[in-house]
C-alpha positions as a LaTeX table, in Angstrom:
\begin{tabular}{lrrr}
\hline
Residue & $x$ (\AA) & $y$ (\AA) & $z$ (\AA) \\
\hline
Met1 & 0.18 & 0.00 & $-0.13$ \\
Asn2 & 1.49 & 3.49 & $-1.00$ \\
Asp3 & 2.48 & 5.93 & 1.57 \\
Ala4 & 0.27 & 9.02 & 2.05 \\
Val5 & $-0.16$ & 11.95 & 4.92 \\
Ile6 & $-3.11$ & 14.30 & 5.63 \\
Phe7 & $-2.28$ & 16.91 & 8.31 \\
Pro8 & $-4.25$ & 20.36 & 8.99 \\
Ala9 & $-2.96$ & 22.91 & 6.13 \\
Arg10 & $-0.28$ & 25.00 & 8.00 \\
Lys11 & $-0.28$ & 28.97 & 7.97 \\
Gly12 & $-0.16$ & 31.11 & 5.08 \\
Leu13 & $-0.81$ & 28.31 & 2.17 \\
Arg14 & $-2.11$ & 30.17 & $-0.07$ \\
Ile15 & $-5.44$ & 29.26 & $-2.59$ \\
Asp16 & $-5.77$ & 30.55 & $-6.19$ \\
Gly17 & $-8.55$ & 29.49 & $-7.46$ \\
Gly18 & $-9.75$ & 25.73 & $-7.69$ \\
Leu19 & $-11.21$ & 25.32 & $-4.35$ \\
Glu20 & $-13.78$ & 27.95 & $-2.06$ \\
Pro21 & $-11.86$ & 28.77 & 0.95 \\
Arg22 & $-13.55$ & 27.11 & 4.10 \\
Arg23 & $-12.90$ & 26.87 & 7.69 \\
Phe24 & $-10.52$ & 24.14 & 7.75 \\
Leu25 & $-8.31$ & 23.04 & 4.89 \\
Phe26 & $-5.97$ & 20.22 & 4.85 \\
Glu27 & $-2.73$ & 19.15 & 2.76 \\
Ala28 & $-2.43$ & 15.72 & 1.55 \\
Tyr29 & 0.51 & 14.14 & $-0.22$ \\
Ser30 & 0.68 & 11.06 & $-2.09$ \\
Arg31 & 2.99 & 8.58 & $-3.65$ \\
Asp32 & 0.99 & 7.89 & $-6.36$ \\
Gly33 & $-0.72$ & 11.29 & $-8.01$ \\
Glu34 & $-4.25$ & 10.60 & $-6.66$ \\
Gly35 & $-5.26$ & 13.05 & $-4.38$ \\
Pro36 & $-8.55$ & 12.65 & $-2.03$ \\
Glu37 & $-11.62$ & 14.11 & $-3.93$ \\
Ser38 & $-12.17$ & 17.79 & $-3.92$ \\
Ser39 & $-8.52$ & 18.49 & $-3.57$ \\
Arg40 & $-6.15$ & 20.29 & $-5.81$ \\
Leu41 & $-2.49$ & 19.37 & $-6.87$ \\
Leu42 & $-0.05$ & 22.38 & $-5.73$ \\
Asn43 & 3.39 & 21.02 & $-6.50$ \\
Glu44 & 5.68 & 17.93 & $-6.75$ \\
Ile45 & 8.36 & 17.05 & $-4.42$ \\
Val46 & 11.39 & 14.65 & $-4.10$ \\
Ile47 & 12.16 & 13.35 & $-0.51$ \\
Glu48 & 15.01 & 10.82 & 0.05 \\
Gly49 & 14.08 & 9.50 & $-3.82$ \\
Glu50 & 10.76 & 9.04 & $-3.61$ \\
Lys51 & 8.56 & 11.35 & $-5.90$ \\
Trp52 & 5.58 & 12.84 & $-3.39$ \\
Phe53 & 2.28 & 14.80 & $-4.78$ \\
His54 & 1.17 & 17.47 & $-2.82$ \\
Phe55 & $-2.32$ & 18.53 & $-2.32$ \\
Ile56 & $-4.94$ & 20.85 & $-0.84$ \\
Thr57 & $-8.28$ & 19.68 & 0.14 \\
Asp58 & $-11.41$ & 20.46 & 2.49 \\
Leu59 & $-11.84$ & 16.72 & 3.24 \\
Asp60 & $-14.96$ & 16.00 & 5.71 \\
Leu61 & $-14.69$ & 13.55 & 8.37 \\
Lys62 & $-15.67$ & 10.61 & 6.19 \\
Gly63 & $-13.07$ & 11.66 & 3.75 \\
Ile64 & $-10.18$ & 12.07 & 5.70 \\
Arg65 & $-10.88$ & 8.73 & 7.80 \\
Asp66 & $-11.05$ & 6.69 & 4.34 \\
Phe67 & $-7.62$ & 8.78 & 3.08 \\
Leu68 & $-6.43$ & 7.59 & 6.31 \\
Phe69 & $-7.68$ & 3.84 & 5.96 \\
Met70 & $-7.18$ & 3.23 & 1.98 \\
Lys71 & $-3.94$ & 5.14 & 1.15 \\
Ser72 & $-2.05$ & 5.52 & 4.82 \\
Gly73 & $-2.35$ & 2.02 & 5.75 \\
Tyr74 & $-4.01$ & 2.36 & 9.43 \\
Ser75 & $-6.70$ & $-0.06$ & 9.93 \\
Glu76 & $-9.92$ & 1.07 & 9.30 \\
Lys77 & $-10.84$ & 1.31 & 13.57 \\
His78 & $-7.85$ & 3.20 & 13.86 \\
Ala79 & $-8.55$ & 5.08 & 10.99 \\
Gly80 & $-11.96$ & 6.16 & 12.16 \\
Tyr81 & $-10.84$ & 6.86 & 15.66 \\
Leu82 & $-7.87$ & 9.14 & 14.54 \\
Ser83 & $-10.06$ & 11.29 & 12.43 \\
Ser84 & $-12.67$ & 11.98 & 14.44 \\
Arg85 & $-9.89$ & 12.79 & 17.37 \\
Leu86 & $-8.54$ & 15.37 & 14.41 \\
Ile87 & $-11.60$ & 16.87 & 13.57 \\
Asp88 & $-12.82$ & 17.09 & 17.54 \\
Arg89 & $-9.24$ & 19.19 & 18.20 \\
Leu90 & $-9.94$ & 21.57 & 14.90 \\
Val91 & $-13.54$ & 22.31 & 16.11 \\
Ser92 & $-12.73$ & 22.60 & 19.90 \\
Asp93 & $-11.07$ & 25.94 & 21.66 \\
Ala94 & $-7.73$ & 25.86 & 23.20 \\
Thr95 & $-7.19$ & 24.12 & 26.27 \\
Lys96 & $-4.92$ & 24.51 & 29.43 \\
Pro97 & $-2.19$ & 22.41 & 28.91 \\
Gly98 & $-0.69$ & 19.71 & 30.41 \\
Ile99 & 2.77 & 20.93 & 31.63 \\
Met100 & 5.83 & 18.31 & 32.06 \\
Gly101 & 8.71 & 19.09 & 34.73 \\
Ile102 & 12.06 & 18.24 & 33.29 \\
Val103 & 14.51 & 16.18 & 35.63 \\
Asn104 & 17.82 & 15.79 & 33.97 \\
Val105 & 19.98 & 13.60 & 36.43 \\
Thr106 & 23.38 & 14.52 & 34.24 \\
Pro107 & 26.26 & 16.31 & 34.36 \\
Asp108 & 25.69 & 17.81 & 30.69 \\
Ser109 & 22.32 & 18.79 & 29.85 \\
Phe110 & 22.24 & 22.07 & 27.91 \\
Tyr111 & 20.85 & 24.02 & 30.88 \\
Pro112 & 22.65 & 23.95 & 34.25 \\
Gly113 & 19.41 & 24.96 & 36.20 \\
Ser114 & 18.07 & 21.54 & 35.77 \\
Arg115 & 21.05 & 19.40 & 36.13 \\
Met116 & 20.43 & 17.21 & 39.39 \\
Gln117 & 23.03 & 14.60 & 38.98 \\
Gly118 & 25.17 & 14.73 & 42.57 \\
Lys119 & 22.52 & 17.49 & 44.49 \\
Pro120 & 20.68 & 17.11 & 47.17 \\
Met121 & 17.00 & 16.05 & 46.70 \\
Ser122 & 16.03 & 19.57 & 47.96 \\
Gly123 & 16.41 & 20.37 & 44.12 \\
Ile124 & 13.77 & 17.64 & 43.44 \\
Asp125 & 11.50 & 18.78 & 46.19 \\
Ala126 & 11.43 & 22.01 & 44.68 \\
Ile127 & 10.13 & 20.66 & 41.49 \\
Leu128 & 7.70 & 18.25 & 42.81 \\
Asp129 & 6.55 & 21.36 & 45.35 \\
Gln130 & 5.42 & 23.53 & 42.14 \\
Lys131 & 3.06 & 20.06 & 40.96 \\
Pro132 & 3.75 & 19.20 & 37.24 \\
Asp133 & 0.80 & 16.95 & 36.22 \\
Val134 & 3.77 & 14.53 & 34.87 \\
Ile135 & 8.12 & 14.54 & 35.84 \\
Asp136 & 10.06 & 13.74 & 32.76 \\
Ile137 & 13.27 & 12.09 & 34.67 \\
Gly138 & 16.40 & 11.33 & 32.39 \\
Gly139 & 19.86 & 9.84 & 32.71 \\
Glu140 & 21.37 & 10.46 & 29.52 \\
Ser141 & 22.30 & 14.47 & 27.96 \\
Thr142 & 20.77 & 14.34 & 24.37 \\
Arg143 & 22.14 & 18.33 & 23.45 \\
Pro144 & 23.59 & 18.29 & 20.10 \\
Gly145 & 27.37 & 16.93 & 19.90 \\
Ser146 & 26.65 & 14.68 & 23.21 \\
Lys147 & 27.68 & 10.53 & 22.85 \\
Lys148 & 25.61 & 7.99 & 23.66 \\
Leu149 & 25.50 & 6.71 & 27.78 \\
Asp150 & 25.50 & 2.94 & 28.22 \\
Ala151 & 22.32 & 1.45 & 30.10 \\
Glu152 & 24.50 & 0.64 & 33.47 \\
Ala153 & 25.43 & 4.23 & 33.77 \\
Glu154 & 22.12 & 5.30 & 33.12 \\
Ile155 & 20.56 & 3.46 & 35.66 \\
Asp156 & 23.54 & 4.31 & 38.06 \\
Arg157 & 21.70 & 7.79 & 37.81 \\
Ile158 & 18.16 & 7.95 & 37.67 \\
Arg159 & 18.32 & 4.76 & 40.64 \\
Pro160 & 18.37 & 7.73 & 43.68 \\
Val161 & 15.76 & 9.80 & 41.70 \\
Leu162 & 13.36 & 7.08 & 41.13 \\
Asp163 & 13.74 & 5.40 & 44.57 \\
Tyr164 & 13.23 & 9.19 & 45.85 \\
Val165 & 10.52 & 10.61 & 43.50 \\
Ser166 & 8.43 & 7.05 & 44.12 \\
Ser167 & 8.78 & 7.10 & 47.40 \\
Ser168 & 7.36 & 11.08 & 48.30 \\
Ser169 & 5.24 & 11.79 & 45.19 \\
Asp170 & 2.14 & 10.71 & 43.39 \\
Ile171 & 2.92 & 12.78 & 40.32 \\
Pro172 & 3.09 & 10.68 & 37.20 \\
Val173 & 6.58 & 9.83 & 36.20 \\
Ser174 & 8.10 & 9.66 & 32.52 \\
Leu175 & 11.07 & 7.74 & 31.74 \\
Asp176 & 13.55 & 10.05 & 29.16 \\
Thr177 & 15.66 & 6.80 & 28.02 \\
Arg178 & 16.23 & 5.11 & 24.70 \\
Asn179 & 17.94 & 1.93 & 26.42 \\
Pro180 & 15.40 & $-0.95$ & 26.99 \\
Glu181 & 17.46 & $-2.19$ & 29.85 \\
Thr182 & 16.83 & 1.31 & 31.23 \\
Ala183 & 12.85 & 1.05 & 30.71 \\
Glu184 & 12.90 & $-2.47$ & 31.97 \\
Phe185 & 14.78 & $-1.19$ & 35.33 \\
Ala186 & 12.40 & 1.61 & 36.07 \\
Leu187 & 9.24 & $-0.57$ & 35.42 \\
Ser188 & 9.38 & $-1.82$ & 38.74 \\
Tyr189 & 8.96 & 1.98 & 40.22 \\
Gly190 & 5.65 & 2.22 & 38.41 \\
Ile191 & 6.57 & 4.89 & 35.50 \\
Lys192 & 3.62 & 5.74 & 33.20 \\
Tyr193 & 5.34 & 7.50 & 30.22 \\
Leu194 & 8.29 & 6.19 & 28.07 \\
Asn195 & 10.14 & 9.14 & 26.40 \\
Asp196 & 12.37 & 7.90 & 23.43 \\
Val197 & 13.86 & 10.78 & 21.40 \\
Thr198 & 14.56 & 7.98 & 18.87 \\
Gly199 & 11.28 & 7.64 & 18.38 \\
Phe200 & 10.79 & 4.01 & 19.52 \\
Glu201 & 13.53 & 2.82 & 16.89 \\
Asn202 & 14.07 & $-0.03$ & 18.57 \\
Pro203 & 11.09 & $-2.77$ & 18.62 \\
Glu204 & 11.69 & $-3.73$ & 22.32 \\
Met205 & 11.24 & $-0.40$ & 23.39 \\
Ile206 & 7.63 & $-0.75$ & 21.51 \\
Arg207 & 6.99 & $-4.31$ & 23.38 \\
Ile208 & 7.97 & $-2.54$ & 26.61 \\
Ala209 & 5.25 & 0.29 & 26.47 \\
Ser210 & 2.72 & $-2.15$ & 24.81 \\
Glu211 & 2.82 & $-4.67$ & 27.64 \\
Asn212 & 3.06 & $-2.59$ & 30.19 \\
Asn213 & 0.11 & 0.07 & 28.77 \\
Leu214 & 2.63 & 3.20 & 29.08 \\
Asp215 & 1.96 & 6.40 & 27.35 \\
Ser216 & 4.61 & 6.63 & 24.47 \\
Ile217 & 6.18 & 9.99 & 23.59 \\
Val218 & 7.49 & 9.27 & 20.36 \\
Met219 & 10.15 & 11.85 & 18.90 \\
His220 & 11.14 & 13.08 & 15.31 \\
Met221 & 15.03 & 13.28 & 14.91 \\
Arg222 & 17.81 & 12.79 & 12.25 \\
Gly223 & 20.57 & 10.68 & 12.99 \\
Glu224 & 21.94 & 10.90 & 16.74 \\
Pro225 & 22.32 & 13.67 & 19.21 \\
Glu226 & 26.29 & 13.64 & 17.94 \\
Asn227 & 25.42 & 14.05 & 14.77 \\
Met228 & 21.73 & 16.13 & 14.33 \\
Gln229 & 23.17 & 19.38 & 13.84 \\
Lys230 & 24.49 & 18.56 & 10.74 \\
Leu231 & 21.19 & 17.04 & 9.41 \\
Thr232 & 18.92 & 20.24 & 9.55 \\
Glu233 & 18.09 & 20.50 & 5.88 \\
Tyr234 & 14.80 & 19.60 & 4.35 \\
Gly235 & 12.60 & 19.62 & 1.37 \\
Asp236 & 9.48 & 19.82 & 3.29 \\
Leu237 & 10.11 & 20.48 & 6.84 \\
Leu238 & 6.19 & 19.74 & 8.20 \\
Phe239 & 6.02 & 17.08 & 5.65 \\
Glu240 & 8.85 & 14.80 & 6.49 \\
Ile241 & 8.16 & 15.19 & 10.27 \\
Ser242 & 4.72 & 14.02 & 9.66 \\
Leu243 & 5.89 & 11.53 & 7.19 \\
Phe244 & 8.46 & 10.20 & 9.70 \\
Leu245 & 5.37 & 10.42 & 12.89 \\
Gln246 & 2.91 & 8.16 & 10.53 \\
Arg247 & 5.55 & 5.42 & 10.04 \\
Arg248 & 6.58 & 5.57 & 13.38 \\
Thr249 & 3.37 & 5.35 & 14.87 \\
Lys250 & 1.71 & 2.91 & 12.27 \\
Arg251 & 4.81 & 0.24 & 13.97 \\
Met252 & 3.48 & 1.36 & 17.35 \\
Ile253 & $-0.09$ & 0.63 & 17.08 \\
Glu254 & 0.47 & $-2.86$ & 15.36 \\
Gly255 & 2.81 & $-3.44$ & 18.03 \\
Gly256 & 0.11 & $-3.29$ & 20.34 \\
Ile257 & 0.11 & 0.38 & 22.02 \\
His258 & $-3.26$ & 2.30 & 21.20 \\
Pro259 & $-3.50$ & 4.90 & 19.49 \\
Ser260 & $-4.63$ & 7.06 & 22.55 \\
Arg261 & $-1.26$ & 6.17 & 24.75 \\
Ile262 & 0.63 & 7.77 & 21.63 \\
Ile263 & 2.15 & 11.27 & 21.70 \\
Val264 & 3.92 & 12.68 & 19.09 \\
Asp265 & 6.82 & 15.39 & 19.60 \\
Pro266 & 8.23 & 17.11 & 16.71 \\
Gly267 & 11.86 & 17.28 & 18.04 \\
Ile268 & 12.65 & 20.93 & 18.78 \\
Gly269 & 16.40 & 21.67 & 18.09 \\
Phe270 & 16.97 & 17.91 & 16.89 \\
Ala271 & 18.25 & 18.06 & 13.80 \\
Lys272 & 16.49 & 21.39 & 13.19 \\
Asn273 & 17.88 & 24.79 & 12.40 \\
Met274 & 16.57 & 28.26 & 13.99 \\
Ser275 & 13.86 & 28.65 & 10.94 \\
Gly276 & 12.75 & 25.03 & 10.83 \\
Asn277 & 11.68 & 25.07 & 14.87 \\
Leu278 & 10.17 & 28.77 & 14.64 \\
Asp279 & 8.16 & 26.42 & 11.29 \\
Ile280 & 7.21 & 24.11 & 13.75 \\
Ile281 & 5.71 & 25.95 & 16.47 \\
Arg282 & 3.88 & 28.63 & 14.38 \\
Asn283 & 2.12 & 25.38 & 12.66 \\
Val284 & 1.82 & 23.60 & 15.96 \\
Glu285 & $-1.86$ & 22.58 & 14.85 \\
Ser286 & $-1.01$ & 21.09 & 11.65 \\
Leu287 & 0.70 & 18.16 & 13.73 \\
Asn288 & $-2.39$ & 17.32 & 14.53 \\
Arg289 & $-3.26$ & 14.20 & 13.46 \\
Gly290 & $-5.55$ & 12.77 & 15.90 \\
Phe291 & $-2.84$ & 11.80 & 18.62 \\
Arg292 & $-2.08$ & 14.37 & 21.71 \\
Val293 & 1.02 & 16.44 & 20.97 \\
Leu294 & 4.13 & 17.29 & 23.13 \\
Val295 & 6.81 & 20.19 & 22.43 \\
Gly296 & 9.63 & 20.90 & 23.90 \\
Ala297 & 10.61 & 24.01 & 23.59 \\
Ser298 & 12.08 & 25.73 & 27.24 \\
Arg299 & 15.32 & 27.38 & 27.30 \\
Lys300 & 16.19 & 26.30 & 23.69 \\
Thr301 & 19.17 & 27.91 & 21.23 \\
Phe302 & 16.10 & 29.21 & 19.00 \\
Ile303 & 15.15 & 31.41 & 22.22 \\
Gly304 & 18.60 & 32.72 & 22.17 \\
Arg305 & 19.20 & 33.38 & 19.17 \\
Ile306 & 16.05 & 35.85 & 19.35 \\
Thr307 & 16.91 & 37.64 & 22.14 \\
Gly308 & 20.56 & 36.72 & 22.33 \\
Glu309 & 20.40 & 36.01 & 25.75 \\
Pro310 & 22.34 & 32.99 & 27.18 \\
Val311 & 20.29 & 29.44 & 28.81 \\
Glu312 & 20.20 & 30.90 & 32.00 \\
Lys313 & 17.79 & 34.39 & 30.92 \\
Arg314 & 15.51 & 32.43 & 28.81 \\
Leu315 & 12.74 & 32.21 & 30.31 \\
Ser316 & 10.73 & 35.06 & 29.28 \\
Gly317 & 11.15 & 33.91 & 25.76 \\
Thr318 & 10.00 & 30.58 & 26.82 \\
Leu319 & 6.89 & 31.84 & 28.23 \\
Ala320 & 5.80 & 33.27 & 25.05 \\
Thr321 & 6.60 & 30.17 & 23.38 \\
Ser322 & 4.25 & 28.55 & 25.59 \\
Ile323 & 1.28 & 30.41 & 25.09 \\
Tyr324 & 1.55 & 30.27 & 21.57 \\
Leu325 & 1.85 & 26.74 & 21.55 \\
Met326 & $-1.32$ & 26.52 & 24.01 \\
Asn327 & $-3.30$ & 28.80 & 21.79 \\
Gly328 & $-1.98$ & 25.91 & 18.87 \\
Lys329 & $-3.41$ & 23.80 & 20.80 \\
Cys330 & $-0.66$ & 21.91 & 22.00 \\
Asp331 & $-1.28$ & 19.07 & 24.86 \\
Ile332 & 1.55 & 19.06 & 26.58 \\
Ile333 & 4.24 & 21.41 & 27.08 \\
Arg334 & 7.84 & 19.89 & 28.42 \\
Val335 & 9.56 & 22.80 & 30.66 \\
His336 & 12.39 & 23.50 & 32.81 \\
Asp337 & 10.32 & 26.07 & 34.80 \\
Val338 & 6.53 & 24.54 & 35.85 \\
Arg339 & 5.53 & 26.97 & 37.96 \\
Glu340 & 6.39 & 29.82 & 35.98 \\
Asn341 & 4.66 & 28.75 & 32.57 \\
Arg342 & 1.56 & 27.72 & 34.45 \\
Glu343 & 1.12 & 30.83 & 36.07 \\
Ala344 & 1.57 & 32.95 & 32.38 \\
Ile345 & $-0.96$ & 30.61 & 30.79 \\
Asp346 & $-3.04$ & 30.75 & 34.02 \\
Val347 & $-3.20$ & 34.80 & 33.69 \\
Tyr348 & $-3.72$ & 34.31 & 30.20 \\
Arg349 & $-6.43$ & 32.25 & 30.09 \\
Ala350 & $-7.97$ & 34.47 & 32.54 \\
Ile351 & $-7.52$ & 37.32 & 30.51 \\
Glu352 & $-8.91$ & 35.33 & 27.46 \\
Asn353 & $-11.87$ & 34.06 & 28.19 \\
Gly354 & $-12.83$ & 36.97 & 30.88 \\
Leu355 & $-12.13$ & 34.98 & 34.13 \\
Pro356 & $-11.87$ & 36.79 & 37.76 \\
\hline
\end{tabular}
C-alpha cells in the first residue's frame, strides 16, 4: 500500500483558485499522484529519492477517514478513531496544556539549572512542590554533540531519583530514555510514560510500552544527538516530520500500543535549525493527526538567537512560546520552569476568557 499523509494546512498556504476557502483546509501527500476528492494539486517534490504529490483539500470526516484507511495504511478502526480525534481538536477551543517538568540527572544537559546529578534531593523537592502534571526523569543528555550513554551508567544515575520520587510523590513519572534495559529497570517504580528521542526505533521499546500500557512519546529526530545538527536541511519540513511520525506510530499501533496512548513530539532542536524550529512552532496545529502533541521548547537555542540571551536568561522567551503553543492546541509542554509557565498560561487564559 502506498504511503499517504494528511494534516491540517499550515499557516500562510494560499489558495489561488480551484477551491473555495473553507474553515478547515488540509494538506495531503501521496506517492501515486491520486489525491483525495475535492482536492487540487499544488506541487510535486522528491524526498529521499521518492516522488510525492502535494495536494490541498477540504475533506470532511469521512474523506479524512477514507484517506487514512485506504492510502495511509492504518486499519479502518484506527483510521476512524484518529479522524474523529483530528476533527474534534480542530473544532474545539484551545485548552490548558499539561505541564511536564524536566529532571535531568546528568552532568552535561544544555541548561545547568536542570542538572540534578550529585545534588541533594532538595532540588527534586523544588520541582515536586511546583506540582507538574508529569515529571520527566532522564539520565542521558541528548544535547547537540552528546555521545550515547550505556544503560548501566544511565541506571546508576536515575536510581536514587526514582527511589526518592516514587516514595515521596504521586505525580506520574515519565522516563526519558532510548535504552530498553533502562526502561525495563524503571518499570518497578511504576512509571507511566516512556519518552524516546529515537522515536521508538528499537522494537523492544514498543514491546515494553505495549505490555505495560505506558503512554508513549515518539519524537522526530534525524541521526544521533552527536551528529544531528549536521542534518538540518529538509525539502518540506512539516511533511517530513509528519511522514516520519506516521510511519513510527503505525509500527507502534501494530505492536499493540493503542493510539490514545501515543503522544507525538516534533523534536524542537533535534536536527532542526532556527527557521525550522520556528516553522514547527508557528504551525503546531498542523501536527494534529489525532494523537496528542507534546512540544519541548523550554530555554532552547532558537530563543537565545531571537533574544540574544544565554540559556540562564531565556525564561521570558520560553513563556511566550508556551502561550503560543497553547493557542495552537498543544496538549503537553515540556519545561524547566513549571510554576512560571503555569502562571503565565493561567493569566493569559483568564484574560482571554474573561475570568476574574
